[in-house]
C-alpha positions as MATLAB code, in Angstrom:
seq = 'MDAVDLDVLRTCSAWQKNDRAVLLVTVVRTWGSSPRPVGAMMALRDDGQVAGSVSGGCIEDDLIATVQQGGIAALAPDGLPRSVTYGVKAEEAHKFGLPCGGTLQLVLEPLGDHSAICELVSRISARQLTRRRLDMATGIVDLGDAGQADALSFDGRYLELVLGAGFRLLVIGAGQLSRYLCETARGLGFDVTVCDPRSDYLDVFEVEGITLLRCMPDDAVQDMKLDERCAVIALTHDPKLDDLALLDALKTPAFYVGALGSRVNNAKRRERLKEHFGLAEDQLARLRGPAGIYIGSRTPPEIALSILAEIVAVKNGAEIPRLFAVAGAKEAQSLPSSLQACTV';
ca = [
      -7.605   -5.673   -4.090;
     -10.878   -3.624   -2.344;
     -14.237   -5.127   -2.994;
     -15.258   -2.339   -4.433;
     -12.550   -2.830   -7.442;
     -13.322   -6.604   -7.287;
     -17.191   -5.615   -7.915;
     -16.271   -3.663  -10.866;
     -14.226   -5.825  -12.478;
     -17.267   -7.939  -12.266;
     -19.389   -5.474  -14.208;
     -17.616   -4.979  -16.425;
     -17.686   -9.037  -17.308;
     -21.609   -8.544  -17.331;
     -21.705   -5.515  -19.336;
     -19.148   -7.954  -21.834;
     -21.140  -10.557  -21.781;
     -24.198   -8.179  -22.981;
     -22.421   -7.295  -25.752;
     -22.114   -3.497  -24.116;
     -18.964   -1.399  -24.815;
     -16.763   -0.665  -21.971;
     -14.029    1.417  -20.651;
     -12.375    0.288  -17.656;
     -10.225    3.693  -15.465;
      -7.874    3.099  -13.439;
      -5.784    5.627  -11.460;
      -2.202    4.692  -11.743;
      -0.318    7.724  -10.243;
      -1.358   10.647   -7.567;
       0.187   13.872   -6.965;
      -0.879   15.537   -3.712;
      -4.405   15.126   -2.163;
      -6.477   12.341   -4.157;
     -10.412   11.036   -3.082;
      -9.058    7.136   -4.662;
      -5.405    5.656   -4.090;
      -3.238    3.942   -7.270;
      -4.758    0.879   -8.203;
      -8.678    2.169   -7.767;
     -10.770    1.399  -10.853;
     -13.829    2.563  -12.673;
     -16.046    0.800  -15.170;
     -17.811    3.315  -18.080;
     -20.392    2.012  -20.383;
     -21.372    3.327  -23.751;
     -24.252    5.144  -22.647;
     -22.776    6.210  -19.711;
     -23.412    4.169  -16.517;
     -20.834    3.874  -14.500;
     -19.013    1.595  -11.673;
     -16.753    2.789   -9.175;
     -14.846    5.617   -8.809;
     -11.709    7.147   -9.476;
     -12.464   10.585   -7.476;
     -15.003   12.576   -5.727;
     -17.520   13.030   -8.544;
     -16.601   15.229  -10.591;
     -14.031   14.032  -13.030;
     -16.510   10.699  -12.888;
     -18.954   13.484  -14.667;
     -16.252   14.825  -16.778;
     -16.058   10.840  -18.581;
     -19.180   10.350  -18.534;
     -20.713   13.532  -20.572;
     -17.947   12.647  -22.646;
     -18.779    8.872  -23.939;
     -22.736    9.981  -23.539;
     -21.989   12.369  -26.199;
     -19.532   10.501  -28.583;
     -19.603    7.323  -26.642;
     -16.329    5.004  -26.019;
     -14.405    6.384  -29.186;
     -14.294    9.614  -27.717;
     -12.049    8.718  -25.195;
      -9.996    6.188  -26.382;
     -10.331    7.393  -30.637;
      -8.282    4.455  -31.902;
      -9.100    1.879  -29.483;
      -6.378    1.605  -27.664;
      -5.221    2.118  -23.552;
      -4.256    6.013  -23.356;
      -3.407    7.826  -20.280;
      -5.051   11.282  -19.360;
      -3.757   13.067  -16.377;
      -6.361   15.312  -14.114;
      -5.276   18.878  -11.652;
      -2.340   19.615  -12.969;
      -3.285   22.915  -12.685;
      -4.697   25.239   -9.490;
      -8.195   25.929  -12.227;
      -8.276   22.326  -13.514;
      -7.928   20.933   -9.845;
     -10.808   22.960   -9.151;
     -12.972   22.390  -11.878;
     -12.886   18.695  -11.422;
     -13.387   19.125   -7.273;
      -9.749   17.682   -6.672;
      -8.222   18.156   -3.330;
      -6.116   21.520   -2.892;
      -2.583   20.128   -5.129;
      -4.307   17.071   -6.276;
      -3.755   15.972   -9.423;
      -4.517   12.551  -10.841;
      -3.458   10.512  -13.472;
      -5.581    8.104  -15.137;
      -5.215    5.184  -17.546;
      -8.440    4.645  -20.162;
      -8.652    1.054  -21.115;
     -11.352    0.223  -24.142;
     -12.464   -3.709  -23.040;
     -12.521   -6.196  -25.900;
     -11.901  -10.122  -26.086;
      -8.070   -9.837  -25.305;
      -8.947   -7.520  -21.920;
      -9.303  -11.191  -20.507;
     -11.563   -9.696  -17.819;
     -13.500  -12.501  -16.969;
     -10.890  -14.962  -16.820;
      -8.999  -12.607  -14.458;
     -12.126  -11.871  -12.193;
     -12.478  -16.501  -12.235;
      -9.010  -16.137  -10.628;
      -9.893  -13.349   -8.068;
     -12.546  -15.412   -7.166;
     -11.000  -19.156   -6.890;
      -8.507  -16.213   -4.767;
      -5.167  -16.423   -6.934;
      -2.652  -13.539   -7.110;
      -2.896  -13.019  -10.443;
      -0.298  -10.490  -12.879;
      -2.569   -8.450  -15.128;
      -0.463   -6.603  -17.379;
      -1.451   -4.304  -20.187;
       0.388   -3.854  -23.498;
      -0.633    0.374  -23.735;
       1.273   -0.507  -27.599;
      -1.565   -3.156  -28.642;
      -4.192   -3.275  -25.361;
      -3.123   -6.979  -25.762;
      -3.594   -8.560  -21.304;
      -1.215  -10.685  -20.213;
      -1.799  -13.162  -16.900;
       0.235  -14.964  -15.177;
       0.345  -15.855  -11.242;
       1.749  -13.144   -8.946;
       3.841  -13.021   -4.965;
       2.653   -9.998   -3.661;
      -1.255   -8.205   -3.602;
      -1.672   -5.093   -4.492;
       1.070   -4.351   -6.638;
       1.023   -1.606   -9.421;
       3.692   -0.280  -11.548;
       3.121    1.893  -15.094;
       6.022    3.173  -17.349;
       4.156    4.670  -20.264;
       4.121    1.398  -21.921;
       3.213   -1.311  -19.216;
       0.355   -1.581  -17.202;
       1.003   -4.137  -14.529;
      -1.188   -4.961  -11.799;
      -1.539   -7.713   -8.935;
      -4.568   -8.325   -7.818;
      -5.732  -10.981   -5.098;
      -8.669  -12.037   -2.889;
     -10.751  -10.015   -0.520;
     -10.349   -9.350    2.567;
     -11.834  -12.526    5.210;
     -13.158  -12.329    8.401;
     -13.990  -14.986   10.948;
     -16.235  -14.083   13.657;
     -16.253  -16.920   16.348;
     -20.134  -17.021   17.697;
     -23.208  -15.990   16.116;
     -24.937  -14.070   18.800;
     -26.706  -10.715   18.904;
     -23.556   -8.808   18.710;
     -21.980  -10.979   15.872;
     -24.976   -9.509   13.398;
     -24.325   -6.674   13.956;
     -21.118   -6.902   13.077;
     -21.170   -9.635   10.358;
     -24.056   -6.749    8.611;
     -21.262   -3.756    8.643;
     -18.249   -6.315    7.775;
     -20.045   -7.175    4.435;
     -20.667   -3.615    3.723;
     -17.280   -2.949    3.828;
     -16.052   -5.944    1.811;
     -15.194   -8.486    3.528;
     -15.582  -12.013    3.049;
     -17.319  -13.136    6.361;
     -17.732  -16.721    8.172;
     -19.456  -17.259   11.117;
     -18.872  -20.256   12.889;
     -20.775  -21.725   15.914;
     -20.814  -25.181   17.208;
     -24.202  -24.463   19.746;
     -27.327  -24.724   17.520;
     -29.615  -22.712   20.055;
     -27.329  -19.823   18.763;
     -26.935  -20.598   15.090;
     -29.824  -21.714   13.787;
     -31.320  -18.346   14.097;
     -28.814  -16.652   12.876;
     -29.758  -14.728    9.920;
     -27.100  -12.690    7.561;
     -27.832  -12.569    4.027;
     -23.953  -13.297    2.035;
     -22.296  -14.652    4.545;
     -20.721  -18.456    5.508;
     -22.146  -20.552    8.437;
     -19.885  -23.168    9.930;
     -20.905  -25.447   12.888;
     -17.919  -27.522   13.388;
     -15.593  -26.398   16.427;
     -13.730  -22.621   16.027;
     -10.143  -24.179   16.036;
     -11.081  -26.177   13.328;
     -12.471  -23.525   11.165;
      -9.213  -22.049   11.707;
      -7.377  -24.423   10.486;
      -9.248  -25.433    7.459;
      -9.561  -22.229    6.302;
      -6.016  -21.633    6.123;
      -5.415  -18.061    7.141;
      -3.217  -15.905    5.640;
      -2.225  -12.079    5.879;
      -5.688  -11.086    4.155;
      -7.421  -12.205    7.201;
      -8.963  -11.272   10.410;
     -10.466  -12.930   13.348;
     -12.742  -12.028   16.262;
     -13.714  -13.898   18.928;
     -16.744  -12.825   20.314;
     -18.801  -15.974   22.428;
     -16.690  -15.267   25.850;
     -16.884  -19.003   26.647;
     -12.927  -20.066   26.957;
     -13.825  -23.605   25.332;
     -14.169  -21.965   21.726;
     -12.355  -18.528   21.612;
      -9.598  -20.065   23.735;
      -8.368  -23.108   21.526;
      -9.339  -21.084   18.017;
      -7.666  -17.691   19.076;
      -4.427  -20.366   19.908;
      -4.340  -21.654   16.923;
      -5.378  -18.193   14.890;
      -2.265  -16.532   16.532;
      -0.260  -18.551   14.778;
      -0.788  -17.834   11.636;
      -0.343  -14.824    8.931;
      -3.783  -13.496   10.066;
      -3.474   -9.523   10.024;
      -5.871   -8.875   13.171;
      -6.507  -11.824   16.037;
      -8.833   -9.621   18.412;
     -11.117  -10.735   21.510;
     -14.245   -9.422   23.405;
     -13.756   -9.400   26.903;
     -12.608   -7.046   29.828;
      -9.115   -6.467   30.479;
      -9.137   -8.447   33.500;
     -10.808  -11.653   31.411;
      -8.349  -11.063   28.701;
      -5.142  -11.249   31.084;
      -6.454  -14.437   32.501;
      -6.742  -15.911   28.547;
      -3.442  -14.394   27.899;
      -1.674  -16.250   31.021;
      -3.950  -19.629   29.604;
      -2.485  -19.453   26.632;
       1.230  -18.909   28.267;
       0.718  -21.023   31.121;
      -1.089  -24.351   29.467;
      -0.102  -23.743   25.768;
       3.068  -22.228   25.850;
       2.449  -19.266   23.216;
       5.119  -17.545   23.045;
       5.492  -13.997   24.171;
       5.480  -12.481   20.838;
       2.534  -14.309   19.550;
       0.724  -13.250   22.319;
       1.652   -9.924   22.008;
      -0.623   -9.739   18.690;
      -4.087  -10.648   20.368;
      -5.943   -7.577   20.696;
      -7.809   -7.690   23.440;
     -10.321   -5.795   24.853;
     -11.263   -6.036   20.903;
     -11.976   -2.751   19.508;
     -11.234    1.160   19.639;
     -12.927    3.289   22.594;
     -15.724    5.360   21.238;
     -17.822    5.041   24.361;
     -19.627    2.531   22.738;
     -22.457    1.113   24.965;
     -25.232   -0.706   22.393;
     -24.300   -3.996   20.169;
     -23.937   -1.995   17.206;
     -21.954    0.718   18.614;
     -19.007   -1.978   20.205;
     -19.539   -3.746   16.504;
     -18.018   -0.385   14.946;
     -15.551   -0.225   17.511;
     -14.211   -3.690   16.725;
     -14.732   -3.165   13.086;
     -12.684    0.405   13.468;
      -9.919   -1.584   15.226;
      -9.746   -4.134   12.232;
      -9.826   -1.673    9.378;
      -7.210    0.361   11.621;
      -4.889   -2.048   10.785;
      -6.033   -3.515    7.554;
      -4.927   -0.132    6.734;
      -1.874   -0.141    8.630;
      -3.217    3.469   10.796;
      -2.561    2.261   14.248;
      -5.099    4.281   16.404;
      -4.022    4.784   20.146;
      -6.772    2.730   22.658;
      -7.723    4.124   25.462;
      -8.902    0.330   27.004;
      -4.059   -0.253   26.078;
      -3.492    2.556   28.335;
      -6.593    2.848   31.427;
      -5.670    1.474   34.548;
      -8.035    1.528   37.507;
      -7.375    4.845   38.108;
      -8.134    6.280   34.667;
     -11.170    3.857   34.115;
     -12.979    5.568   37.451;
     -12.835    8.579   35.342;
     -15.224    7.125   32.327;
     -18.836    6.543   32.303;
     -19.751    3.587   34.761;
     -21.489    1.173   32.001;
     -17.582    1.292   30.598;
     -15.198    0.696   33.333;
     -15.773   -2.887   33.533;
     -14.226   -2.614   30.268;
     -10.971   -1.501   31.089;
      -9.983   -2.762   34.322;
];
């Protein structure tokens, strides 16, 4: 699940502990263009305060105004969940700022002890894939183990969501580029771990909200038990640190494994991994190097943006053609001189 939606659930839990009435709003179906995907969540407190979003803002404004005028009961008069649809008619879509042809179906769920929000947050924080099944007729929620993240089904009687832990990012190397990359990755919702056995680098590395490891990077890869919601990026330029970690990472289900460096250096790295460590061709093909999408980046913050753009694209299944993947020596000559070394 997205970190934004996990924050919504945590906010719901905090509000409930403070004895506030809370409504959980979930996008269960979309038609045409929609600002937020199926499964997106928003929490609405009895005084109109919100966390998260389900649209570009206008639907939120309508729900907030309704609650401010009549409380949570104005949206759930019998205290039970119900579904509502916005944007069926053209004038309604225009009123609520939906994209052309866009329609959203939402489930409005008044929360109580039977909603099991605190338990759900605890399970997700422990990285347990969890099925949450809401009975629309009673408002009672059942939690159980699940095998696939981000699945949602709604048949009018039951709303089922499979919610999982957020995405993790392992950064190998604690240099200047890593700092910019980690700061932005945190904003994107990644749970970030930085591994670097070099005290000269790690002792002065300061980014809030991340985990620091002083072990060898290949040990970190093995200890973290990387799954399909993990990404790994090697940034040290030191084969002793990068190569063994990449070797192990490419054998895991991690959705992204990348390495900084020029095309020449990455070609040499692939040869080392193949000849000395016997890495298979299909495993080598998963290595993204040079890491990043070409955006003409020159500074560490721009390079960090380039790398994270590629990671997010792969995470979202939106492959973007990369100039680095096709540019040869002739094509590279047309690039600025500062970028030619990265492509050949």
